[in-house]
HTML snippet that shows the backbone in 3Dmol.js (N, CA, C, O; Angstrom):
<script src="https://3Dmol.org/build/3Dmol-min.js"></script>
<div id="view" style="width:600px;height:400px;position:relative"></div>
<script>
const pdb = `
ATOM      1  N   MET A   1     107.243 130.529 113.985  1.00  0.00           N
ATOM      2  CA  MET A   1     108.026 131.025 115.103  1.00  0.00           C
ATOM      3  C   MET A   1     109.353 130.263 115.229  1.00  0.00           C
ATOM      4  O   MET A   1     110.398 130.871 115.459  1.00  0.00           O
ATOM      5  N   VAL A   2     109.310 128.956 115.081  1.00  0.00           N
ATOM      6  CA  VAL A   2     110.537 128.165 115.184  1.00  0.00           C
ATOM      7  C   VAL A   2     111.529 128.583 114.110  1.00  0.00           C
ATOM      8  O   VAL A   2     112.731 128.658 114.366  1.00  0.00           O
ATOM      9  N   LEU A   3     111.033 128.853 112.915  1.00  0.00           N
ATOM     10  CA  LEU A   3     111.911 129.287 111.830  1.00  0.00           C
ATOM     11  C   LEU A   3     112.570 130.617 112.171  1.00  0.00           C
ATOM     12  O   LEU A   3     113.753 130.812 111.891  1.00  0.00           O
ATOM     13  N   ASP A   4     111.815 131.535 112.774  1.00  0.00           N
ATOM     14  CA  ASP A   4     112.381 132.819 113.191  1.00  0.00           C
ATOM     15  C   ASP A   4     113.513 132.613 114.195  1.00  0.00           C
ATOM     16  O   ASP A   4     114.558 133.258 114.099  1.00  0.00           O
ATOM     17  N   LEU A   5     113.307 131.719 115.153  1.00  0.00           N
ATOM     18  CA  LEU A   5     114.336 131.444 116.154  1.00  0.00           C
ATOM     19  C   LEU A   5     115.570 130.831 115.507  1.00  0.00           C
ATOM     20  O   LEU A   5     116.698 131.176 115.861  1.00  0.00           O
ATOM     21  N   GLN A   6     115.360 129.931 114.568  1.00  0.00           N
ATOM     22  CA  GLN A   6     116.495 129.303 113.886  1.00  0.00           C
ATOM     23  C   GLN A   6     117.282 130.336 113.091  1.00  0.00           C
ATOM     24  O   GLN A   6     118.513 130.328 113.113  1.00  0.00           O
ATOM     25  N   GLN A   7     116.592 131.213 112.397  1.00  0.00           N
ATOM     26  CA  GLN A   7     117.275 132.244 111.616  1.00  0.00           C
ATOM     27  C   GLN A   7     118.052 133.188 112.531  1.00  0.00           C
ATOM     28  O   GLN A   7     119.173 133.585 112.211  1.00  0.00           O
ATOM     29  N   ARG A   8     117.462 133.544 113.657  1.00  0.00           N
ATOM     30  CA  ARG A   8     118.152 134.415 114.615  1.00  0.00           C
ATOM     31  C   ARG A   8     119.411 133.727 115.140  1.00  0.00           C
ATOM     32  O   ARG A   8     120.471 134.345 115.238  1.00  0.00           O
ATOM     33  N   TYR A   9     119.286 132.447 115.476  1.00  0.00           N
ATOM     34  CA  TYR A   9     120.437 131.692 115.965  1.00  0.00           C
ATOM     35  C   TYR A   9     121.543 131.649 114.914  1.00  0.00           C
ATOM     36  O   TYR A   9     122.710 131.891 115.224  1.00  0.00           O
ATOM     37  N   GLU A  10     121.179 131.343 113.681  1.00  0.00           N
ATOM     38  CA  GLU A  10     122.182 131.251 112.618  1.00  0.00           C
ATOM     39  C   GLU A  10     122.871 132.591 112.387  1.00  0.00           C
ATOM     40  O   GLU A  10     124.075 132.638 112.135  1.00  0.00           O
ATOM     41  N   ARG A  11     122.120 133.666 112.471  1.00  0.00           N
ATOM     42  CA  ARG A  11     122.704 135.000 112.292  1.00  0.00           C
ATOM     43  C   ARG A  11     123.686 135.310 113.429  1.00  0.00           C
ATOM     44  O   ARG A  11     124.783 135.812 113.184  1.00  0.00           O
ATOM     45  N   GLU A  12     123.292 135.010 114.670  1.00  0.00           N
ATOM     46  CA  GLU A  12     124.172 135.251 115.814  1.00  0.00           C
ATOM     47  C   GLU A  12     125.395 134.336 115.771  1.00  0.00           C
ATOM     48  O   GLU A  12     126.515 134.783 116.019  1.00  0.00           O
ATOM     49  N   TYR A  13     125.183 133.058 115.458  1.00  0.00           N
ATOM     50  CA  TYR A  13     126.287 132.103 115.427  1.00  0.00           C
ATOM     51  C   TYR A  13     127.304 132.483 114.363  1.00  0.00           C
ATOM     52  O   TYR A  13     128.509 132.342 114.568  1.00  0.00           O
ATOM     53  N   GLY A  14     126.822 132.959 113.242  1.00  0.00           N
ATOM     54  CA  GLY A  14     127.709 133.353 112.154  1.00  0.00           C
ATOM     55  C   GLY A  14     128.565 134.553 112.483  1.00  0.00           C
ATOM     56  O   GLY A  14     129.584 134.790 111.835  1.00  0.00           O
ATOM     57  N   SER A  15     128.161 135.315 113.488  1.00  0.00           N
ATOM     58  CA  SER A  15     128.898 136.531 113.830  1.00  0.00           C
ATOM     59  C   SER A  15     129.618 136.420 115.172  1.00  0.00           C
ATOM     60  O   SER A  15     129.973 137.439 115.763  1.00  0.00           O
ATOM     61  N   ILE A  16     129.838 135.204 115.658  1.00  0.00           N
ATOM     62  CA  ILE A  16     130.389 135.035 117.006  1.00  0.00           C
ATOM     63  C   ILE A  16     131.895 135.288 117.077  1.00  0.00           C
ATOM     64  O   ILE A  16     132.406 135.537 118.169  1.00  0.00           O
ATOM     65  N   CYS A  17     132.616 135.236 115.976  1.00  0.00           N
ATOM     66  CA  CYS A  17     134.059 135.469 116.037  1.00  0.00           C
ATOM     67  C   CYS A  17     134.341 136.914 116.465  1.00  0.00           C
ATOM     68  O   CYS A  17     133.582 137.829 116.144  1.00  0.00           O
ATOM     69  N   GLU A  18     135.424 137.095 117.180  1.00  0.00           N
ATOM     70  CA  GLU A  18     135.775 138.428 117.677  1.00  0.00           C
ATOM     71  C   GLU A  18     136.152 139.339 116.513  1.00  0.00           C
ATOM     72  O   GLU A  18     136.934 138.963 115.639  1.00  0.00           O
ATOM     73  N   LEU A  19     135.596 140.513 116.518  1.00  0.00           N
ATOM     74  CA  LEU A  19     135.845 141.476 115.453  1.00  0.00           C
ATOM     75  C   LEU A  19     137.002 142.388 115.823  1.00  0.00           C
ATOM     76  O   LEU A  19     137.256 142.625 117.004  1.00  0.00           O
ATOM     77  N   ASP A  20     137.696 142.895 114.830  1.00  0.00           N
ATOM     78  CA  ASP A  20     138.825 143.795 115.070  1.00  0.00           C
ATOM     79  C   ASP A  20     138.401 145.076 115.776  1.00  0.00           C
ATOM     80  O   ASP A  20     139.187 145.665 116.519  1.00  0.00           O
ATOM     81  N   ARG A  21     137.168 145.508 115.550  1.00  0.00           N
ATOM     82  CA  ARG A  21     136.724 146.796 116.079  1.00  0.00           C
ATOM     83  C   ARG A  21     136.165 146.722 117.502  1.00  0.00           C
ATOM     84  O   ARG A  21     135.766 147.750 118.049  1.00  0.00           O
ATOM     85  N   GLU A  22     136.126 145.552 118.109  1.00  0.00           N
ATOM     86  CA  GLU A  22     135.554 145.437 119.448  1.00  0.00           C
ATOM     87  C   GLU A  22     136.599 144.948 120.450  1.00  0.00           C
ATOM     88  O   GLU A  22     137.557 144.264 120.089  1.00  0.00           O
ATOM     89  N   ASN A  23     136.395 145.311 121.700  1.00  0.00           N
ATOM     90  CA  ASN A  23     137.294 144.821 122.744  1.00  0.00           C
ATOM     91  C   ASN A  23     136.746 143.503 123.297  1.00  0.00           C
ATOM     92  O   ASN A  23     135.670 143.056 122.900  1.00  0.00           O
ATOM     93  N   SER A  24     137.481 142.898 124.199  1.00  0.00           N
ATOM     94  CA  SER A  24     137.077 141.581 124.688  1.00  0.00           C
ATOM     95  C   SER A  24     135.769 141.635 125.471  1.00  0.00           C
ATOM     96  O   SER A  24     135.011 140.665 125.465  1.00  0.00           O
ATOM     97  N   GLY A  25     135.491 142.746 126.140  1.00  0.00           N
ATOM     98  CA  GLY A  25     134.229 142.883 126.871  1.00  0.00           C
ATOM     99  C   GLY A  25     133.031 142.876 125.940  1.00  0.00           C
ATOM    100  O   GLY A  25     132.009 142.257 126.235  1.00  0.00           O
ATOM    101  N   GLU A  26     133.157 143.561 124.824  1.00  0.00           N
ATOM    102  CA  GLU A  26     132.072 143.586 123.835  1.00  0.00           C
ATOM    103  C   GLU A  26     131.874 142.203 123.218  1.00  0.00           C
ATOM    104  O   GLU A  26     130.747 141.774 122.971  1.00  0.00           O
ATOM    105  N   TYR A  27     132.984 141.521 122.977  1.00  0.00           N
ATOM    106  CA  TYR A  27     132.898 140.165 122.433  1.00  0.00           C
ATOM    107  C   TYR A  27     132.182 139.242 123.420  1.00  0.00           C
ATOM    108  O   TYR A  27     131.308 138.469 123.027  1.00  0.00           O
ATOM    109  N   MET A  28     132.549 139.324 124.691  1.00  0.00           N
ATOM    110  CA  MET A  28     131.922 138.476 125.704  1.00  0.00           C
ATOM    111  C   MET A  28     130.433 138.779 125.832  1.00  0.00           C
ATOM    112  O   MET A  28     129.630 137.878 126.071  1.00  0.00           O
ATOM    113  N   GLU A  29     130.070 140.035 125.674  1.00  0.00           N
ATOM    114  CA  GLU A  29     128.652 140.402 125.725  1.00  0.00           C
ATOM    115  C   GLU A  29     127.878 139.716 124.594  1.00  0.00           C
ATOM    116  O   GLU A  29     126.792 139.181 124.817  1.00  0.00           O
ATOM    117  N   ARG A  30     128.439 139.733 123.385  1.00  0.00           N
ATOM    118  CA  ARG A  30     127.792 139.061 122.259  1.00  0.00           C
ATOM    119  C   ARG A  30     127.750 137.551 122.470  1.00  0.00           C
ATOM    120  O   ARG A  30     126.740 136.908 122.183  1.00  0.00           O
ATOM    121  N   PHE A  31     128.841 136.991 122.969  1.00  0.00           N
ATOM    122  CA  PHE A  31     128.902 135.550 123.198  1.00  0.00           C
ATOM    123  C   PHE A  31     127.877 135.128 124.245  1.00  0.00           C
ATOM    124  O   PHE A  31     127.195 134.117 124.081  1.00  0.00           O
ATOM    125  N   THR A  32     127.770 135.908 125.321  1.00  0.00           N
ATOM    126  CA  THR A  32     126.808 135.604 126.376  1.00  0.00           C
ATOM    127  C   THR A  32     125.382 135.680 125.850  1.00  0.00           C
ATOM    128  O   THR A  32     124.535 134.863 126.211  1.00  0.00           O
ATOM    129  N   ARG A  33     125.122 136.658 125.000  1.00  0.00           N
ATOM    130  CA  ARG A  33     123.787 136.785 124.406  1.00  0.00           C
ATOM    131  C   ARG A  33     123.463 135.537 123.579  1.00  0.00           C
ATOM    132  O   ARG A  33     122.350 135.017 123.653  1.00  0.00           O
ATOM    133  N   LEU A  34     124.416 135.064 122.805  1.00  0.00           N
ATOM    134  CA  LEU A  34     124.195 133.858 122.010  1.00  0.00           C
ATOM    135  C   LEU A  34     123.987 132.646 122.913  1.00  0.00           C
ATOM    136  O   LEU A  34     123.084 131.843 122.682  1.00  0.00           O
ATOM    137  N   ALA A  35     124.816 132.519 123.931  1.00  0.00           N
ATOM    138  CA  ALA A  35     124.706 131.373 124.830  1.00  0.00           C
ATOM    139  C   ALA A  35     123.355 131.359 125.538  1.00  0.00           C
ATOM    140  O   ALA A  35     122.762 130.294 125.707  1.00  0.00           O
ATOM    141  N   SER A  36     122.863 132.521 125.953  1.00  0.00           N
ATOM    142  CA  SER A  36     121.567 132.562 126.626  1.00  0.00           C
ATOM    143  C   SER A  36     120.446 132.228 125.650  1.00  0.00           C
ATOM    144  O   SER A  36     119.465 131.589 126.031  1.00  0.00           O
ATOM    145  N   PHE A  37     120.579 132.648 124.406  1.00  0.00           N
ATOM    146  CA  PHE A  37     119.566 132.335 123.398  1.00  0.00           C
ATOM    147  C   PHE A  37     119.544 130.837 123.114  1.00  0.00           C
ATOM    148  O   PHE A  37     118.473 130.235 123.044  1.00  0.00           O
ATOM    149  N   VAL A  38     120.697 130.245 122.954  1.00  0.00           N
ATOM    150  CA  VAL A  38     120.780 128.814 122.670  1.00  0.00           C
ATOM    151  C   VAL A  38     120.225 128.018 123.846  1.00  0.00           C
ATOM    152  O   VAL A  38     119.514 127.032 123.652  1.00  0.00           O
ATOM    153  N   GLY A  39     120.547 128.442 125.054  1.00  0.00           N
ATOM    154  CA  GLY A  39     120.019 127.755 126.232  1.00  0.00           C
ATOM    155  C   GLY A  39     118.508 127.805 126.290  1.00  0.00           C
ATOM    156  O   GLY A  39     117.868 126.804 126.614  1.00  0.00           O
ATOM    157  N   ALA A  40     117.926 128.952 125.981  1.00  0.00           N
ATOM    158  CA  ALA A  40     116.472 129.102 125.993  1.00  0.00           C
ATOM    159  C   ALA A  40     115.829 128.267 124.888  1.00  0.00           C
ATOM    160  O   ALA A  40     114.766 127.680 125.093  1.00  0.00           O
ATOM    161  N   ALA A  41     116.460 128.212 123.735  1.00  0.00           N
ATOM    162  CA  ALA A  41     115.909 127.450 122.610  1.00  0.00           C
ATOM    163  C   ALA A  41     116.012 125.946 122.864  1.00  0.00           C
ATOM    164  O   ALA A  41     115.132 125.184 122.464  1.00  0.00           O
ATOM    165  N   ALA A  42     117.078 125.527 123.523  1.00  0.00           N
ATOM    166  CA  ALA A  42     117.290 124.100 123.770  1.00  0.00           C
ATOM    167  C   ALA A  42     116.438 123.589 124.930  1.00  0.00           C
ATOM    168  O   ALA A  42     116.035 122.426 124.949  1.00  0.00           O
ATOM    169  N   GLY A  43     116.168 124.465 125.891  1.00  0.00           N
ATOM    170  CA  GLY A  43     115.460 124.044 127.097  1.00  0.00           C
ATOM    171  C   GLY A  43     114.006 124.129 126.930  1.00  0.00           C
ATOM    172  O   GLY A  43     113.259 123.809 127.855  1.00  0.00           O
TER     173      GLY A  43
END
`;
const viewer = $3Dmol.createViewer("view");
viewer.addModel(pdb, "pdb");
viewer.setStyle({}, {cartoon: {color: "spectrum"}});
viewer.zoomTo();
viewer.render();
</script>
C-alpha cells in the first residue's frame, strides 16, 4: 500500500507544472489535489 501511495505521489508531482491546454483554475485544482494527498500521506 505504501508503494502505491508513493507511486501516485510521484505521478502527481511530476505533472504539477501548468500545462498549455489548461487555465489557471484547472491548474489550481490539480495543485490542490496534490497538496491534499501529500498532507494525508505526511500526517
